[in-house]
C-alpha positions in Angstrom: 124.0 119.6 106.1 122.3 118.1 109.1 120.1 115.2 109.9 116.8 115.7 111.8 114.8 112.7 113.0 111.0 112.9 112.3 110.2 114.3 115.7 112.3 117.4 114.9 110.7 117.9 111.6 107.2 117.6 113.2 108.2 120.2 115.8 108.9 122.6 112.9 105.1 122.6 112.3 103.8 122.3 115.8 103.6 124.7 118.7 105.5 122.7 121.3 108.4 123.4 123.6 111.5 124.0 121.4 109.4 124.4 118.2 110.6 128.0 117.6 114.3 127.0 118.2 113.8 124.0 115.8 112.4 126.4 113.1 115.3 128.8 113.5 117.8 126.0 113.3 116.3 124.4 110.2 116.2 127.8 108.5 119.8 128.5 109.4 121.0 125.2 108.2 119.6 125.6 104.8 119.4 121.9 104.0 118.0 119.3 106.4 118.1 115.6 105.7 116.1 112.7 107.0 115.4 109.1 105.9 112.4 108.9 103.7 110.6 106.9 106.4 110.5 110.2 108.3 108.1 111.6 105.8 105.6 108.9 106.9 106.4 109.3 110.5 105.7 113.1 110.4 102.3 112.5 108.7 101.6 110.0 111.4 102.4 112.6 114.1 99.9 115.0 112.5 97.3 112.3 112.4 97.9 111.5 116.0 97.3 115.1 116.9 94.0 115.0 115.0 93.0 111.7 116.7 93.8 113.1 120.1 91.9 116.3 119.5 94.9 118.7 119.4 94.0 119.5 115.8 90.6 120.1 114.4 90.0 118.8 110.9 90.7 122.1 109.2 94.0 122.5 111.0 95.0 119.0 110.2 94.3 119.6 106.5 96.3 122.8 106.6 99.4 121.3 108.3 99.3 118.3 105.9 99.1 120.6 102.9 101.9 122.8 104.2 104.1 119.8 104.9 103.4 118.4 101.4 104.2 121.8 99.9 107.4 122.1 101.9 108.4 118.6 100.8 107.7 119.5 97.2 109.8 122.7 97.5 112.8 120.8 98.9 112.8 122.1 102.4 113.4 118.6 103.6 115.8 116.3 101.7 114.5 112.7 102.0 117.2 110.1 101.8 116.4 106.8 100.3 116.2 103.5 102.2 117.6 100.6 100.2 117.7 96.9 100.9 121.5 97.3 101.6 120.8 100.0 104.2 118.1 97.9 105.8 120.5 95.0 106.0 123.1 97.2 107.7 120.5 98.4 110.2 119.5 94.8 110.9 123.2 93.8 111.3 123.8 96.7 113.7 121.7 95.0 116.3 124.3 92.2 116.5 127.0 94.7 117.5 124.9 96.7 120.1 125.6 96.0 123.7 122.8 94.2 125.5 121.5 97.2 127.5 121.1 99.5 124.5 117.4 100.0 123.6 116.9 100.8 120.0 113.7 100.7 117.9 113.8 99.4 114.3 112.9 102.7 112.7 115.5 104.6 114.9 118.1 102.1 113.7 117.2 103.1 110.1 117.6 106.8 110.9 121.0 106.2 112.5 122.3 104.0 109.7 120.9 106.4 107.1 122.7 109.4 108.7 125.9 107.4 109.0 125.7 106.1 105.4 125.4 109.7 104.1 128.4 110.9 106.1 126.4 113.1 108.5 128.2 113.3 111.8 125.3 114.6 113.9 121.6 113.7 114.3 119.1 116.1 115.9 116.7 114.1 118.1 114.9 114.5 121.4 114.5 110.7 121.7 116.6 109.6 124.7 117.0 106.0 123.3 118.1 107.2 119.9 120.5 109.7 121.5 122.0 106.9 123.7 122.4 104.6 120.7 123.9 107.2 118.4 127.4 106.9 119.7 127.4 103.2 118.7 126.9 104.5 115.1 129.7 107.1 115.5 127.1 109.9 115.5 126.8 112.8 117.8 123.3 113.3 119.2 122.2 117.0 119.1 119.4 119.0 120.5 118.4 122.7 120.2 118.7 123.0 124.0 121.4 121.8 126.3 120.8 118.6 128.1 
């Protein structure tokens, strides 16, 4: 079992650098987990692509339908966010060293992965990668850094 942040899940559907490697990795892992907020974040990525003109309306509808179908088929395992998990994410900021930059949603992803005993998190986000060690997680990518 592995944890993908939402940018990795979005790459599965997009034609971007590393997308093919992300698809191969996801298929080889069999089960990929992400906090349920990732489901919303992925949809937001697709909408941003529509807004910016990278998708036309038909392509946007297709990718949203494929994503919804994949979610329904269990390709992605969405982990729940509870009030206890949110409290742990909020409390984590008190322990972070001053120079660590971490967004609120990224803290939720890191705490969620940690809470579910997943030792690694796949992300391309440099801030999340840098913060991961403070959550006893190993940041991973499909390409060497």
